[in-house]
C-alpha positions as CSV (number, residue, x, y, z in Angstrom):
1,M,0.0,0.0,0.0
2,V,1.3,3.5,-0.9
3,D,1.6,5.9,2.0
4,W,0.0,9.3,1.3
5,R,3.3,11.0,2.1
6,D,4.8,9.2,-0.9
7,K,2.4,11.2,-3.1
8,A,2.8,14.5,-1.3
9,A,3.7,17.4,-3.6
10,C,5.7,19.0,-0.8
11,A,8.2,16.2,-1.0
12,E,9.4,17.9,-4.2
13,C,10.0,21.2,-2.4
14,D,13.6,22.5,-2.1
15,D,12.8,24.8,0.8
16,P,10.7,23.1,3.5
17,E,10.7,26.3,5.6
18,I,7.9,27.7,3.5
19,F,5.6,25.3,5.3
20,F,6.2,26.8,8.7
21,E,5.0,29.9,10.4
22,G,6.8,32.9,8.9
23,G,7.1,31.0,5.6
24,V,5.6,32.3,2.5
25,S,2.0,31.0,2.6
26,S,1.4,31.6,-1.2
27,A,4.4,29.5,-1.9
28,S,3.3,26.6,0.3
29,S,-0.3,26.9,-1.1
30,R,1.0,26.4,-4.6
31,F,2.3,22.9,-3.5
32,C,-0.8,22.1,-1.6
33,Q,-3.3,23.2,-4.3
34,R,-1.9,20.7,-6.7
35,C,-1.3,17.9,-4.2
36,E,-3.3,14.7,-4.5
37,A,-2.5,13.9,-0.9
38,R,-3.9,17.2,0.5
39,T,-6.9,15.6,2.1
40,D,-5.0,12.8,3.8
41,C,-2.3,15.3,4.9
42,L,-4.9,17.6,6.6
43,D,-6.6,14.5,8.1
44,F,-3.3,13.4,9.6
45,A,-2.6,16.8,11.1
46,I,-6.0,17.0,12.7
47,K,-6.0,13.5,14.1
48,N,-2.6,13.9,15.5
49,A,-3.2,17.5,16.8
50,I,-0.2,18.8,15.0
51,D,0.1,22.5,16.0
52,Y,2.9,23.6,13.6
53,G,3.5,24.1,9.9
54,V,1.2,23.9,6.9
55,W,-0.6,20.5,6.6
56,G,-3.2,20.0,3.9
57,G,-2.9,23.6,2.8
58,K,-3.7,25.0,6.2
59,F,-1.7,26.7,8.9
60,P,-2.3,25.7,12.6
61,H,-4.7,28.6,13.3
62,E,-6.8,27.5,10.3
63,R,-6.9,23.9,11.5
64,L,-8.2,24.9,15.0
65,N,-11.8,24.9,13.9
66,E,-11.6,21.6,12.0
67,S,-13.4,19.1,14.2
68,D,-13.8,16.4,11.7
69,P,-11.3,15.3,9.0
70,P,-12.3,16.6,5.5
71,S,-14.0,14.3,3.1
72,P,-12.1,13.1,0.1
73,Q,-12.4,15.3,-3.0
């Protein structure tokens, strides 16, 4: 079985700092918008209460109100 992280567009990024607070959100969103693993990524961050970085195209403050994982697109 292929792990969602193997399909993540961010794995191709040369500068992982763009996915953390202070990073360029437009740059990270370019990766997330085209990522086929975005839903799984966001689900992972929510289920594991990850409070740092961009996951599934959302910064931590954007994930606070997510009570349920997103449904697949």
